[in-house]
C-alpha positions as CSV (number, residue, x, y, z in Angstrom):
1,M,104.4,109.2,115.3
2,K,104.2,110.8,112.0
3,H,107.6,109.2,110.5
4,I,109.0,106.1,111.4
5,L,112.8,106.9,111.1
6,S,114.8,105.1,112.6
7,S,114.4,102.7,116.0
8,E,115.6,105.8,118.5
9,Q,112.2,106.9,118.1
10,Y,111.2,103.5,119.9
11,N,110.5,103.1,124.1
12,R,109.2,100.1,125.3
13,E,105.4,101.7,126.1
14,S,106.0,102.3,122.4
15,L,107.4,99.4,121.1
16,E,104.9,97.4,123.2
17,E,101.5,99.5,121.5
18,L,102.7,98.7,118.0
19,F,103.4,94.5,119.0
20,T,99.9,94.6,120.6
21,L,98.7,96.5,117.5
22,A,100.2,94.1,115.4
23,D,98.3,90.9,117.5
24,K,95.1,92.6,116.9
25,I,95.8,92.6,113.9
26,R,96.8,88.8,113.1
27,N,93.9,87.4,115.1
28,N,91.2,89.6,113.0
29,M,92.0,90.7,109.9
30,K,89.1,92.0,108.8
31,E,88.1,94.3,111.7
32,Y,90.8,96.3,109.6
33,S,90.1,95.5,106.0
34,H,89.0,98.9,105.2
35,K,90.5,100.8,107.9
36,L,92.1,103.1,104.9
37,D,89.9,103.0,101.8
38,D,90.4,106.6,101.1
39,K,94.3,106.3,101.8
40,I,96.7,106.3,98.7
41,I,100.2,104.8,99.6
42,A,103.1,106.3,97.7
43,I,106.3,103.2,97.3
44,M,109.1,104.3,96.4
45,F,112.1,102.2,96.0
46,Y,115.3,102.9,94.3
47,E,117.1,100.1,95.8
48,P,115.9,96.3,94.8
49,S,113.8,94.8,97.6
50,T,111.8,91.5,97.6
51,R,110.4,91.0,101.5
52,T,110.2,94.5,102.6
53,R,107.9,96.1,99.2
54,L,106.2,93.1,98.7
55,S,104.9,93.3,102.4
56,F,104.3,97.3,102.6
57,E,102.2,97.1,99.4
58,T,99.9,93.9,100.5
59,A,100.3,95.5,104.4
60,A,98.5,98.9,102.2
61,L,96.2,96.9,100.2
62,K,95.6,94.3,103.1
63,L,93.7,97.4,105.0
64,G,92.3,98.7,102.2
65,A,94.1,101.2,100.8
66,K,94.9,102.1,97.3
67,I,98.9,102.0,96.2
68,I,101.0,103.6,93.5
69,T,104.8,102.0,93.4
70,T,107.7,101.6,91.4
71,E,110.6,99.1,92.4
72,N,113.8,101.3,90.5
73,A,113.2,104.1,91.7
74,R,116.8,105.1,90.8
75,E,116.2,104.6,86.7
76,F,112.2,104.7,86.3
77,S,111.2,108.3,87.9
78,S,112.9,111.8,87.9
79,A,116.2,110.2,90.1
80,A,117.8,109.2,86.6
81,K,117.2,113.5,85.9
82,G,118.9,114.7,89.1
83,E,116.0,115.4,91.4
84,T,116.3,115.1,94.6
85,I,114.4,113.5,97.3
86,Q,112.8,116.6,98.5
87,D,111.2,117.5,94.9
88,T,110.2,114.5,95.1
89,V,107.9,114.1,98.0
90,K,107.1,117.5,97.2
91,V,105.4,115.9,94.1
92,I,104.6,113.1,95.1
93,A,102.7,114.5,98.8
94,G,100.0,116.0,96.1
95,Y,99.3,112.3,95.0
96,A,99.8,110.0,98.1
97,D,98.8,110.3,101.8
98,A,102.5,108.7,103.4
99,M,104.8,107.2,101.4
100,V,107.3,104.2,102.4
101,I,111.0,104.8,100.7
102,R,114.2,102.7,100.2
103,H,117.5,104.8,98.7
104,S,121.0,104.3,98.6
105,S,121.6,107.4,101.0
106,D,122.0,106.8,104.6
107,T,120.2,110.2,104.6
108,S,117.6,109.9,102.3
109,A,114.6,108.8,104.4
110,V,115.6,112.1,107.2
111,E,115.9,113.9,103.7
112,A,112.6,113.1,103.0
113,A,110.4,113.8,106.2
114,S,112.5,117.6,105.9
115,V,109.7,118.5,103.7
116,E,107.3,118.0,106.0
117,K,104.2,117.1,103.9
118,I,102.7,113.7,104.2
119,P,104.6,110.9,107.0
120,I,107.3,109.0,105.8
121,L,108.7,105.5,106.7
122,N,112.0,104.5,106.0
123,A,112.3,101.2,103.9
124,G,116.2,100.9,104.1
125,A,118.6,103.6,104.6
126,G,122.1,103.0,102.9
127,K,124.6,101.5,105.1
128,G,122.9,103.5,107.8
129,E,119.3,101.5,109.2
130,H,115.9,100.0,108.3
131,P,113.8,100.7,111.7
132,T,110.9,98.4,110.0
133,Q,112.6,95.5,109.7
134,A,114.3,95.4,113.3
135,L,110.1,95.9,114.8
136,L,109.6,92.7,112.7
137,D,112.6,91.2,114.0
138,M,111.5,92.5,117.8
139,Y,108.0,91.2,117.3
140,T,109.8,88.0,115.9
141,I,111.4,87.3,119.2
142,K,109.0,88.6,121.8
143,H,106.7,85.9,119.8
144,K,109.0,83.3,120.0
145,K,111.1,83.4,123.1
146,G,108.0,84.7,125.2
147,K,109.8,88.2,126.9
148,I,113.2,90.5,125.4
149,D,114.3,90.7,128.7
150,G,116.9,89.0,129.7
151,V,118.0,87.4,125.7
152,K,121.1,86.5,124.8
153,V,121.4,87.9,121.0
154,A,124.7,86.5,118.4
155,I,124.8,89.0,115.6
156,L,126.2,87.4,112.5
157,G,128.0,88.4,109.2
158,D,128.3,91.8,107.8
159,L,128.2,93.7,111.2
160,L,129.6,96.9,109.5
161,Y,127.1,97.8,106.4
162,G,124.5,95.7,108.1
163,R,121.7,98.3,108.5
164,T,119.1,95.7,109.8
165,I,122.0,95.1,112.4
166,H,122.2,97.9,113.7
167,S,118.9,99.4,114.1
168,L,117.7,96.1,115.9
169,I,120.9,96.5,118.4
170,K,119.2,99.8,118.7
171,L,116.5,98.4,121.0
172,L,117.1,95.7,122.0
173,S,119.1,98.0,124.0
174,L,115.6,99.4,125.8
175,Y,115.6,96.2,127.1
176,D,117.0,94.7,130.7
177,N,119.9,92.3,131.3
178,V,120.6,92.2,127.3
179,E,123.6,90.2,126.1
180,I,125.0,90.4,122.6
181,Y,127.4,88.8,121.2
182,G,129.2,89.7,118.0
183,L,130.3,87.0,115.4
184,S,131.9,88.9,111.8
185,K,135.3,88.9,110.3
186,E,137.9,91.0,110.7
187,A,136.5,93.3,108.2
188,F,132.7,93.5,108.9
189,M,133.1,94.3,112.9
190,L,130.5,96.3,114.5
191,P,131.2,100.1,114.0
192,Q,133.2,101.4,117.5
193,E,130.0,103.7,117.4
194,Y,127.4,101.6,117.8
195,I,129.7,98.9,120.6
196,D,130.0,102.7,122.6
197,M,125.9,103.3,122.5
198,L,126.0,99.7,123.6
199,K,128.4,100.6,126.5
200,E,126.4,103.5,127.8
201,K,123.1,101.5,127.8
202,G,125.1,99.1,129.8
203,I,125.5,96.5,127.7
204,E,128.3,94.8,127.0
205,Y,129.2,93.5,123.8
206,K,131.2,90.5,123.6
207,K,133.5,90.2,120.4
208,C,133.9,86.4,119.3
209,N,136.2,84.7,116.9
210,S,134.5,81.5,116.1
211,F,131.1,79.5,117.0
212,D,133.2,77.8,119.9
213,E,132.7,81.2,122.0
214,L,129.3,81.7,121.8
215,P,126.6,79.6,124.2
216,K,125.5,77.1,123.4
217,D,121.6,78.4,125.1
218,I,121.6,81.3,123.0
219,D,118.4,82.7,122.7
220,V,118.8,84.0,119.2
221,I,121.4,83.9,116.0
222,Y,120.7,86.5,113.9
223,H,122.5,86.1,110.9
224,T,123.2,88.5,108.2
225,R,124.8,88.2,104.7
226,I,127.8,90.2,103.4
227,Q,126.4,93.2,101.8
228,A,128.2,93.3,98.3
229,E,126.6,96.5,96.9
230,R,127.5,98.1,99.7
231,F,131.4,97.6,98.4
232,E,133.8,97.6,95.5
233,G,136.5,94.5,95.7
234,D,136.3,90.7,96.4
235,F,135.1,90.7,100.0
236,G,136.0,86.6,100.0
237,K,134.3,83.6,101.2
238,E,131.7,83.5,104.1
239,E,133.5,82.2,107.1
240,F,130.6,81.4,109.6
241,I,128.0,79.5,107.7
242,I,125.3,77.5,109.5
243,N,123.9,74.1,108.8
244,K,122.5,71.3,110.6
245,E,126.5,70.5,112.2
246,V,126.6,73.8,113.8
247,L,123.1,74.3,114.7
248,D,123.0,71.4,116.4
249,R,126.4,72.7,118.3
250,F,122.9,75.1,119.8
251,S,119.9,74.6,122.5
252,E,116.6,73.2,121.4
253,H,115.3,76.5,122.5
254,T,117.7,78.6,120.5
255,I,116.1,80.4,117.4
256,L,117.7,81.2,113.7
257,M,116.8,84.4,112.5
258,H,117.9,86.6,109.2
259,P,116.5,89.4,107.3
260,L,117.1,87.7,104.0
261,P,117.8,87.0,101.2
262,R,120.4,84.8,102.3
263,V,123.7,83.7,99.5
264,I,125.6,81.2,101.0
265,E,125.3,81.9,105.6
266,I,123.1,79.5,106.2
267,S,122.6,75.9,104.7
268,T,119.0,74.7,103.0
269,D,119.3,71.8,105.7
270,V,117.9,73.5,108.5
271,D,115.0,75.2,106.3
272,D,113.0,72.3,107.8
273,D,115.0,72.9,111.7
274,P,112.3,73.9,114.8
275,R,114.6,76.1,115.6
276,A,114.7,78.3,112.0
277,C,112.3,80.6,112.0
278,Y,113.8,83.4,109.0
279,F,110.1,82.6,106.8
280,E,107.8,83.0,109.8
281,Q,109.9,86.3,110.6
282,A,109.9,87.9,107.0
283,H,105.8,87.0,106.9
284,N,105.4,89.1,111.4
285,G,106.5,91.8,108.4
286,L,103.0,91.9,107.4
287,Y,101.3,92.7,110.5
288,I,104.0,95.4,112.0
289,R,104.1,97.2,108.6
290,M,100.0,96.9,109.0
291,A,100.6,99.0,112.1
292,L,103.0,101.3,111.8
293,L,100.7,102.2,108.3
294,L,97.5,102.6,110.6
295,Q,99.3,104.3,113.1
296,V,101.6,106.9,111.0
297,L,97.9,107.4,109.5
298,D,96.3,108.2,112.7
299,R,93.3,105.1,111.8
300,A,95.1,102.5,115.0
């Protein structure tokens, strides 16, 4: 793949190829430490980020690449003067060999890739998709559960604006006998287009109104924060907060995931529970993003 724009680019074969490469990197980091010695990666973030930006920068550095970066391109690049994404890419193509972009527009990554100058990696596009997050999420599920076929996954929180959710369910739909349960406020329900997509793939989406409606033996609980920056007005308090008491309703084999940052939706009293794997999940992003950089630059 030249660009990483959407989860829809992937099938089971390409996912397994990516996971295998990530495992090789994880198990022998030194072997890959000079793979991109002659490359420069541009990291352009028009929205705030901690994990995605820093893990991409670390991924590039650990592969031997150099980076040029800005963490607030909306204010500290020519975007503040009205420059289009396409023009920005045309310029950066003269400086770098690949570009990682996060932007508030749902179509930003596609617009960047339309220039066809250098590989574009979508690091979050508005309320649309966040494919590299979904890829590391799937990698985490595979590592923790040993499989993806047949998993039961509960998605919680902001299912309307949560781009990590949108990308994740597209990848889950590639597997057999997957069950997906959605628990959110009415105002943040999963858009119908995603429910229809799951139905077309033979996956029944089960809308829930309380923790009691989730199976006790659920494999994965994937919580997200309310994306307050995506809308105006008061969104109220999070109704579905996971603390130790709530988590203990579920199996000892259930894993708790979150793309982070969290606000109040997961209490810190579960951080030391072996089922809580959101920090491990974040660290898995390094191996996946190293693998993606190698793939788009034909160094895998």
